[in-house]
matplotlib code that plots the C-alpha trace (Angstrom):
import matplotlib.pyplot as plt

x = [10.7, 7.9, 4.6, 1.7, -2.1, -4.1, -1.1, -1.3, 2.1, 1.8, 3.4, 5.8, 7.1, 10.5, 11.0, 14.5, 16.2, 15.2, 11.8, 9.2, 5.5, 3.0, -0.7, -2.7, 0.1, -0.2, 2.8, 2.1, 3.6, 7.4, 8.0, 11.5, 11.8, 15.0, 16.2, 13.4, 10.7, 7.1, 4.6, 0.9, -1.4, 1.3, 1.2, 3.8, 3.0, 4.1, 7.9, 9.0, 12.0, 12.6, 16.1, 17.3, 14.6, 12.2, 8.7, 6.1, 2.2, 0.0, 2.6, 1.5, 4.3, 3.4, 4.5, 8.3, 9.4, 13.1, 13.9, 17.3, 18.1, 15.5, 13.1, 9.6, 7.2, 3.5, 0.9, 2.9, 2.1, 5.2, 4.1, 5.0, 8.6, 9.9, 13.5, 14.6, 18.4, 20.4, 20.3, 17.3, 14.5, 10.8, 8.7, 5.0, 2.2, 4.2, 3.4, 6.0, 4.8, 5.2, 8.5, 10.2, 13.6, 15.0, 18.6, 20.8, 20.7, 18.0, 15.7, 11.8, 10.0, 6.3, 3.5, 5.5, 4.5, 7.1, 5.4, 5.5, 9.0, 10.6, 14.2, 14.9, 18.5, 18.4, 16.6, 13.0, 12.4, 10.3, 8.6, 5.2, 6.1, 9.0, 7.9, 9.4, 8.7, 10.8, 9.1, 5.3, 3.4, 4.9, 8.7, 9.8, 7.8, 8.0, 7.7, 10.4, 13.4, 11.4, 11.0, 13.4, 16.2, 19.9, 20.9, 18.0, 19.0, 22.6, 21.7, 19.3, 21.8, 24.3, 21.6, 21.0, 24.6, 25.1, 22.4, 24.8, 28.2, 31.1, 32.3, 28.8, 27.5, 24.2, 22.3, 21.0, 18.3, 16.0, 13.5, 14.2, 13.3, 15.8, 15.1, 15.4, 19.1, 19.9, 18.4, 20.1, 23.3, 22.9, 21.9, 25.0, 27.2, 25.7, 26.3, 29.7, 30.6, 30.0, 32.1, 29.2, 30.0, 27.2, 26.4, 24.6, 22.1, 21.1, 17.7, 15.8, 12.4, 11.7, 11.2, 14.6, 16.2, 14.7, 16.0, 19.5, 19.6, 19.4, 21.5, 24.5, 24.2, 24.2, 23.1, 20.2, 19.1, 17.2, 15.1, 14.3, 11.3, 8.6, 5.5, 2.9, 0.1, 1.2, 3.4, 4.9, 6.0, 9.1, 9.4, 12.3, 11.9, 14.5, 14.9, 16.6, 19.0, 16.1, 14.8, 11.7, 10.9, 12.7, 10.8, 9.4, 11.9, 14.8, 12.9, 12.7, 16.5, 17.2, 14.8, 16.7, 20.0, 18.6, 17.4, 20.2, 22.7, 24.5, 26.4, 30.1, 32.1, 35.0, 38.5, 39.0, 40.9, 37.9, 35.2, 32.9, 33.1, 30.2, 30.5, 28.4, 27.9, 28.2, 25.4, 22.7, 20.1, 21.4, 20.5, 17.0, 16.5, 18.1, 15.5, 12.7, 14.1, 14.3, 10.7, 8.7, 8.1, 9.4, 8.7, 5.1, 4.8, 6.3, 3.9, 1.1, 2.2, 0.8, 0.0, -0.1, -0.4, 1.9, 1.6, 4.9, 3.7, 7.0, 8.7, 12.0, 10.6, 10.9, 14.7, 14.4, 11.1, 11.1, 14.0, 12.1, 9.2, 11.3, 12.8, 9.3, 8.6, 5.6, 4.5, 4.3, 2.6, 4.4, 2.7, 4.6, 7.6, 10.2, 11.5, 10.1, 10.6, 8.3, 5.2, 5.7, 2.7, -0.9, -3.9, -7.2, -8.4, -5.1, -5.3, -8.9, -8.0, -5.0, -6.7, -9.6, -7.4, -5.5, -8.7, -9.6, -6.3, -6.3, -9.6, -8.8, -5.7, -7.4, -4.5, -4.8, -4.6, -3.3, -1.4, -0.6, 2.1, 2.4, 5.6, 7.3, 6.8, 5.0, 1.3, -0.4, -4.0, -5.5, -7.9, -8.9, -8.9, -12.3, -10.9, -12.9, -10.7, -11.2, -11.8, -9.2, -11.8, -12.3, -8.5, -7.8, -10.1, -8.9, -5.1, -6.5, -8.5, -5.5, -3.4, -5.9, -6.1, -2.4, -1.9, -5.1, -4.6, -2.7, -2.6, -3.5, -3.3, -5.8, -6.9, -10.0, -11.9, -11.6, -14.6, -16.0, -15.5, -12.0, -13.2, -15.7, -13.4, -11.0, -13.4, -13.6, -10.0, -9.2, -7.2, -6.8, -7.4, -5.5, -7.0, -4.7, -5.1, -5.8, -2.4, 0.9, 2.9, 0.7, 0.5, 4.3, 4.8, 2.5, 4.5, 7.6, 7.1, 4.4, 5.2, 2.1, 1.8, 0.3, -0.5, -2.7, -4.9, -7.6, -5.4, -3.3, -0.4, 0.3, 3.2, 4.8, 6.7, 8.9, 10.4, 10.3, 8.0, 7.3, 5.0, 6.4, 4.6, 7.1, 6.8, 3.1, 2.7, 5.1, 3.3, -0.1, 1.2, 2.4, -0.7, -2.7, -0.8, -1.3, -5.1, -5.4, -8.4, -8.9, -8.8, -12.3, -13.5, -11.8, -13.1, -16.6, -16.0, -15.7, -18.8, -20.6, -19.0, -21.2, -18.7, -18.7, -16.5, -17.4, -15.6, -16.9, -15.2, -14.3, -12.2, -8.9, -10.2, -13.4, -12.1, -11.5, -15.1, -16.5, -14.7, -15.8, -19.5, -19.3, -17.9, -20.5, -23.4, -22.4, -21.3, -23.9, -23.3, -20.6, -17.8, -14.1, -11.8, -8.6, -8.5, -11.3, -14.6, -16.1, -19.8, -21.2, -25.0, -25.4, -23.2, -23.3, -20.7, -19.6, -16.1, -15.6, -11.9, -10.4, -7.7, -4.4, -3.2, -6.4, -9.6, -11.9, -13.3, -13.6, -16.7, -16.7, -19.9, -20.6, -24.2, -25.9, -26.9, -25.8, -28.8, -28.2, -24.3, -25.4, -27.9, -25.4, -22.7, -25.3, -26.4, -23.0, -22.1, -25.2, -24.1, -20.7, -22.3, -24.5, -22.0, -19.8, -23.0]
y = [-56.3, -55.0, -54.1, -52.2, -53.2, -53.3, -53.1, -54.7, -55.7, -57.0, -60.3, -59.2, -56.3, -56.7, -55.7, -55.9, -55.9, -52.6, -52.0, -50.5, -49.9, -48.0, -49.1, -49.0, -48.7, -50.1, -51.3, -51.9, -54.4, -54.8, -52.0, -52.3, -51.0, -51.2, -49.9, -47.4, -46.4, -45.4, -43.9, -44.6, -44.6, -44.4, -45.7, -46.6, -47.1, -49.8, -50.2, -47.7, -47.8, -46.1, -46.8, -45.9, -43.1, -41.9, -41.3, -39.7, -40.2, -40.1, -39.7, -41.1, -42.1, -42.6, -45.3, -45.5, -43.0, -43.3, -42.0, -42.8, -41.7, -38.9, -37.6, -36.9, -35.2, -35.8, -35.4, -35.2, -36.3, -37.6, -38.1, -40.8, -41.1, -38.7, -38.9, -37.5, -37.3, -38.5, -36.3, -34.3, -33.3, -32.5, -31.0, -31.7, -30.8, -30.6, -32.0, -33.1, -33.3, -36.1, -36.5, -33.9, -34.1, -33.0, -33.0, -34.3, -32.3, -29.9, -28.9, -28.2, -25.9, -26.9, -26.3, -25.9, -27.2, -28.6, -28.8, -31.5, -32.4, -29.6, -30.0, -28.5, -28.0, -25.6, -25.4, -24.0, -22.0, -18.5, -19.0, -21.1, -23.1, -24.2, -24.2, -26.2, -22.7, -19.6, -17.5, -16.5, -14.2, -11.2, -12.3, -13.6, -12.8, -13.8, -12.4, -10.0, -11.2, -14.3, -16.0, -13.5, -13.7, -12.8, -16.5, -17.0, -13.9, -14.9, -18.1, -16.8, -14.4, -17.3, -19.2, -16.0, -15.5, -19.3, -18.7, -15.9, -16.0, -15.4, -11.9, -10.6, -7.2, -7.0, -4.0, -3.8, -1.5, -1.3, 0.9, 3.0, 0.4, -0.7, -4.4, -3.8, -2.7, -5.9, -8.2, -6.2, -6.5, -10.2, -10.9, -8.8, -10.9, -14.3, -12.7, -11.7, -15.2, -16.8, -14.2, -11.6, -7.9, -5.5, -1.8, -0.9, 2.0, 1.9, 3.7, 4.2, 3.6, 0.5, 2.1, 4.0, 0.5, -1.0, 1.9, 1.8, -1.8, -1.0, 2.2, 0.6, -2.7, -5.1, -8.6, -8.1, -6.8, -7.0, -4.7, -5.4, -3.5, -3.9, -4.9, -2.2, -4.4, -6.1, -4.4, -8.0, -9.0, -8.0, -8.6, -9.2, -8.6, -9.8, -8.3, -9.3, -7.3, -5.4, -4.5, -6.7, -9.5, -12.7, -15.4, -18.3, -20.4, -18.4, -18.3, -22.2, -22.6, -20.4, -22.4, -25.7, -24.1, -22.9, -26.2, -28.3, -25.5, -25.9, -22.7, -23.0, -20.7, -18.8, -18.5, -15.3, -13.4, -14.1, -12.7, -10.2, -6.7, -3.9, -0.8, 2.5, 3.5, 7.1, 8.8, 6.2, 8.9, 11.0, 8.2, 8.5, 12.0, 12.3, 9.7, 12.0, 15.0, 13.0, 12.1, 14.7, 18.5, 20.4, 23.5, 22.9, 22.1, 25.3, 27.2, 25.7, 27.2, 24.2, 24.3, 20.7, 18.7, 15.4, 13.1, 10.9, 8.4, 8.8, 6.7, 7.3, 9.1, 12.2, 12.3, 12.3, 13.7, 17.3, 18.2, 16.9, 19.1, 21.9, 22.0, 22.0, 25.2, 23.6, 25.1, 22.0, 21.4, 18.3, 15.9, 13.3, 14.4, 12.8, 9.2, 7.2, 3.3, 2.8, 4.1, 2.5, 0.2, 1.6, -0.2, 0.2, 3.0, 5.0, 4.9, 6.1, 8.8, 9.9, 10.0, 11.8, 14.4, 14.8, 15.9, 18.3, 20.0, 20.3, 21.8, 24.1, 25.4, 25.5, 23.4, 22.2, 18.6, 16.1, 13.0, 10.2, 7.9, 4.4, 4.0, 2.3, 4.8, 2.6, 3.6, 7.0, 8.0, 11.3, 14.0, 16.7, 20.4, 20.3, 18.1, 14.8, 11.6, 9.5, 5.9, 3.3, 3.1, 6.7, 7.5, 4.8, 6.4, 9.9, 8.5, 7.1, 9.8, 12.2, 9.9, 9.7, 13.7, 14.1, 11.5, 10.6, 7.1, 6.0, 2.5, 1.7, -1.6, -2.2, -5.6, -7.4, -6.6, -2.8, -0.8, -0.8, 3.2, 2.6, 1.6, 4.3, 7.0, 5.3, 5.7, 9.5, 9.7, 6.6, 4.9, 1.2, -0.7, -4.1, -6.1, -8.2, -10.6, -9.0, -9.6, -7.6, -9.8, -9.8, -5.8, -5.5, -8.3, -6.1, -3.1, -4.8, -6.6, -4.7, -1.2, 0.5, 4.2, 3.5, 0.7, 1.0, -0.8, 0.3, -0.1, 3.1, 1.4, 3.3, 2.3, 4.8, 2.0, 4.8, 5.4, 2.0, -1.1, -0.7, 0.9, 4.2, 6.7, 9.6, 9.1, 8.7, 12.1, 14.1, 12.5, 13.5, 17.1, 17.2, 15.6, 18.1, 21.0, 20.2, 20.2, 23.7, 22.3, 21.9, 18.4, 18.4, 19.2, 16.4, 13.8, 15.0, 14.1, 10.2, 8.4, 6.9, 3.8, 1.4, -1.4, -3.4, -6.1, -8.7, -11.9, -15.2, -18.1, -21.1, -23.9, -24.9, -28.3, -26.9, -24.2, -26.4, -27.8, -24.4, -23.2, -26.2, -25.6, -22.0, -22.6, -25.3, -23.1, -20.1, -22.1, -20.4, -16.9, -14.3, -15.5, -14.4, -16.7, -14.5, -14.5, -16.6, -16.2, -13.0, -13.1, -10.5, -9.7, -6.9, -4.0, -5.5, -8.0, -10.2, -11.5, -14.5, -14.8, -17.5, -16.0, -17.6, -17.1, -17.3, -19.6, -17.2, -16.2, -12.5, -11.3, -8.1, -6.8, -3.8, -2.7, 0.3, 1.3, 0.5, -1.9, -3.9, -4.3, -5.3, -7.8, -9.3, -9.9, -11.4, -13.8, -15.4, -15.1, -17.4, -19.8, -20.4, -20.9, -23.4, -25.4, -25.8, -27.7]
z = [32.2, 34.5, 33.4, 35.3, 35.1, 31.9, 29.6, 26.2, 24.2, 20.8, 20.3, 17.7, 20.3, 21.6, 25.2, 26.2, 29.7, 31.9, 30.7, 32.9, 31.9, 33.8, 34.0, 30.7, 28.4, 24.8, 22.8, 19.1, 16.6, 15.8, 18.7, 20.2, 23.9, 25.8, 29.1, 29.4, 31.6, 30.2, 32.7, 32.6, 29.6, 27.2, 23.6, 21.2, 17.5, 15.1, 14.3, 16.7, 18.8, 22.3, 23.6, 26.9, 27.6, 30.1, 28.9, 31.5, 31.5, 28.7, 25.9, 22.6, 20.0, 16.4, 13.9, 12.9, 15.7, 17.0, 20.4, 22.0, 25.4, 25.7, 28.3, 27.2, 29.8, 30.3, 27.8, 24.8, 21.1, 19.0, 15.5, 12.9, 11.7, 14.3, 15.3, 18.7, 19.5, 22.3, 25.4, 24.2, 26.5, 25.7, 28.3, 29.2, 26.6, 23.6, 20.1, 17.7, 14.2, 11.6, 10.3, 12.5, 13.8, 17.2, 17.3, 20.3, 23.6, 22.3, 25.1, 24.3, 26.9, 27.8, 25.2, 22.3, 18.7, 16.5, 12.9, 10.5, 8.6, 10.9, 12.1, 15.6, 16.1, 19.0, 22.4, 22.0, 25.0, 24.5, 20.9, 20.7, 17.9, 15.3, 11.8, 8.8, 6.8, 7.8, 5.3, 5.3, 3.0, 4.4, 4.5, 8.0, 11.0, 14.6, 17.9, 18.6, 20.8, 21.5, 18.1, 16.2, 18.4, 17.7, 17.3, 14.8, 13.0, 12.5, 11.3, 8.8, 7.5, 7.0, 5.1, 3.0, 2.3, 1.4, -1.4, -2.8, -4.4, -1.9, -2.2, -3.2, -1.9, -0.2, 1.4, 4.9, 6.4, 9.2, 11.1, 14.2, 16.7, 19.1, 18.5, 14.8, 15.4, 17.4, 14.7, 11.8, 13.3, 13.9, 10.3, 8.9, 11.3, 9.7, 6.1, 7.0, 8.4, 4.9, 3.0, 2.1, 2.1, 3.6, 2.8, 6.0, 5.2, 8.9, 9.4, 6.1, 4.8, 2.7, -0.5, -0.1, 0.4, -2.6, -4.7, -3.4, -4.0, -7.8, -7.7, -5.8, -8.3, -5.2, -5.2, -2.9, 0.3, 3.5, 5.9, 9.6, 11.2, 13.7, 12.6, 11.6, 12.6, 15.7, 18.4, 19.5, 15.9, 13.7, 9.9, 8.2, 4.4, 1.7, -1.7, -4.9, -7.1, -8.5, -5.2, -5.4, -2.8, -3.5, -5.1, -3.6, -5.2, -3.4, 0.0, -0.3, -1.1, 1.9, 4.1, 3.3, 3.7, 7.2, 8.5, 7.2, 8.4, 5.2, 5.1, 5.0, 7.1, 5.2, 6.4, 8.6, 5.7, 3.5, 5.8, 4.5, 5.5, 6.7, 5.2, 4.9, 1.1, 0.1, -1.6, -1.1, 0.0, -2.9, -5.6, -4.3, -4.3, -7.7, -8.9, -7.8, -9.8, -13.0, -13.3, -11.4, -12.6, -9.4, -11.2, -11.9, -8.0, -7.0, -9.0, -7.3, -3.8, -2.0, 1.8, 2.9, 6.0, 6.4, 9.2, 9.3, 11.9, 13.6, 10.7, 9.2, 6.2, 8.3, 7.5, 3.8, 2.6, 4.1, 2.0, -1.2, -0.1, 0.7, -2.9, -4.2, -2.0, -0.4, 2.9, 5.2, 8.3, 9.9, 12.4, 14.3, 12.3, 14.6, 14.7, 17.6, 17.7, 20.3, 18.2, 14.8, 15.3, 15.5, 16.7, 14.5, 17.1, 16.9, 13.1, 13.0, 15.6, 13.5, 10.1, 11.6, 13.1, 10.0, 8.3, 11.0, 10.8, 7.0, 7.1, 10.0, 8.2, 5.0, 3.5, -0.3, 1.0, 3.9, 3.8, 6.4, 5.7, 7.3, 9.5, 6.7, 4.1, 1.8, 1.8, 2.1, 3.3, 1.8, 3.3, 0.6, 1.0, 2.7, 5.4, 4.0, 4.6, 1.7, 2.1, 0.0, -3.0, -3.5, -2.8, -5.5, -7.9, -7.2, -8.1, -11.4, -12.3, -12.0, -14.0, -16.7, -16.8, -16.8, -19.6, -21.8, -23.0, -20.0, -18.8, -15.1, -13.2, -10.3, -8.4, -9.8, -6.9, -7.2, -8.2, -11.8, -11.8, -12.7, -16.2, -16.5, -15.9, -18.6, -21.1, -20.4, -21.3, -23.7, -20.9, -20.5, -17.2, -16.2, -13.7, -11.6, -8.6, -5.2, -3.9, -3.2, -5.4, -8.4, -8.4, -8.3, -11.0, -13.2, -12.4, -13.0, -16.1, -18.1, -16.6, -16.8, -16.0, -12.4, -10.4, -7.3, -4.6, -2.3, 0.9, 0.2, -1.9, -5.2, -7.7, -10.4, -12.3, -14.0, -10.6, -9.2, -9.0, -5.3, -2.9, -2.2, 0.1, -0.7, -4.4, -4.2, -2.4, -4.6, -7.8, -6.2, -5.9, -9.3, -10.8, -8.8, -9.9, -13.4, -13.3, -11.5, -9.6, -5.9, -4.8, -3.6, -7.0, -8.3, -5.7, -6.7, -10.3, -9.3, -10.0, -7.1, -5.5, -3.7, -3.1, 0.0, 1.5, 3.8, 5.3, 6.4, 8.4, 6.4, 7.5, 5.5, 4.7, 3.0, 1.0, -2.1, -1.7, -1.6, -4.6, -6.5, -5.5, -6.3, -10.0, -10.5, -9.3, -11.6, -14.6, -16.7, -15.4, -16.6, -14.6, -14.3, -12.6, -12.3, -8.6, -6.9, -8.7, -10.0, -11.1, -13.2, -12.7, -15.5, -14.2, -10.7, -9.6, -6.8, -6.2, -3.9, -2.9, -0.6, 1.8, 1.3, 4.8, 6.9, 7.1, 5.7, 2.3, 1.2, -0.4, -2.6, -3.9, -6.1, -7.1, -8.5, -5.0, -1.3, -0.7, -3.9, -2.8, 0.5, -0.8, -3.2, -0.8, 1.7, -0.8, -1.4, 2.4, 2.8, 0.3, 1.6, 5.1, 3.9, 1.8, 4.9, 6.7]

ax = plt.figure().add_subplot(projection="3d")
ax.plot(x, y, z, "-o")
ax.set_aspect("equal")
plt.show()
């Protein structure tokens, strides 16, 4: 045993032969070191074991850790209760979270983060971190071909398949990006390896995949796409037998199988098959004909402008519009996998151009879809582009006009004018949390006539309980044809909307305190606690909602005029900032 300068070794620690300690090392109580070399300024916590290992400089090892025949680079942090297996190598500047396991022979490249409680069973080279969660709020997301790679996808497919019954059928779909095809096929390979059969729809929009899952009566499905928000990210969405996102319990089950690698491979003759289902698109188009009045739309002789955003809806929707005998000017009407993600500037340019083209051509309306054909953005016949709140109000107004007494569901932070218009037509308004899941749950279970939100997502549960840009556009045409009025006149009928949305940063650890202070402060007010805290001040209101994915609060406020709305929002923004200290 050899120790450098200024080392501390607790009297209860056991240092067996072949131990070398660099300067300024600290060895805690009941530590066992054997046949290992530790560089300068290393710290080993209570009850930890380091056997046959090389530990470089400035490494902090937590309590109850177990390292056997491993190499740890400079400036690493190894959390409490970490196990690192024989032959593993952790490079410089890495953090291994508490309770994590790094299996034998695994290599971790520099500057990586292994989150608490995670099991790492393969080398981490390209991604920045390894999480104990596979799923996030949007499904499975990660850097394309860096974090989401074929090996990961095949393993994920096997874990998903292991959560089903051997011999079940699932449906596969993707967007038109070339990396999506790679990942899609890798997932199918994993599924087939555990005895699951796959219907491969190839390139279709998400709403078509959802509808086909129910039409084909399969056990579930998945969709691979390039993220519409970040050009470096990919998303994988999983659906249940009704075409809805799988539950959190199902996600947790798949995660457990994934990290335990508990998916029994089947014999060669039991491997799943990959097939191409017949008539899947026909089922979707037939669903349109069941609930839409094509003849009403034909009589209106609409001239419309559609921006397909280079997405896969262009392979399906033109036929629907053709059968409705609409005169269509198509923009970006061909698939292009390199242009599926838009920056904020590109989005603003596209929607502004849509309005200009509608006005120039004197079209009846314009619609821009997102690349996944889930949401739409509307321009009226004067070329005015509707913001999210006015577009939602327009869709609800059309529904009430078409069906007096209709029930619509909207988020709690949507404008109060929805209720005002409902009173005109004896309609009913149901408020939900401001989340995608809450809206779709309402659409699935309560089955109102219409569900919508202010970000372009609209649901007609009679067709399917999901955002669907093609159905929303077709239904908009049908409802508009029923009024016999120009779209601009209907927009002008909407009461004034003075709704503002602000955001304020707030650390995760302070969110609970802020919510408690807010509830205590407003205890004597007229308050709703459906989502965050909504406080009414006469007809005006403010809704403070903590973001579930980011360290921020959302503040929505609606007054009787813009100045009042801004003052309301500012008041609560300042309170949140003060309470953070």
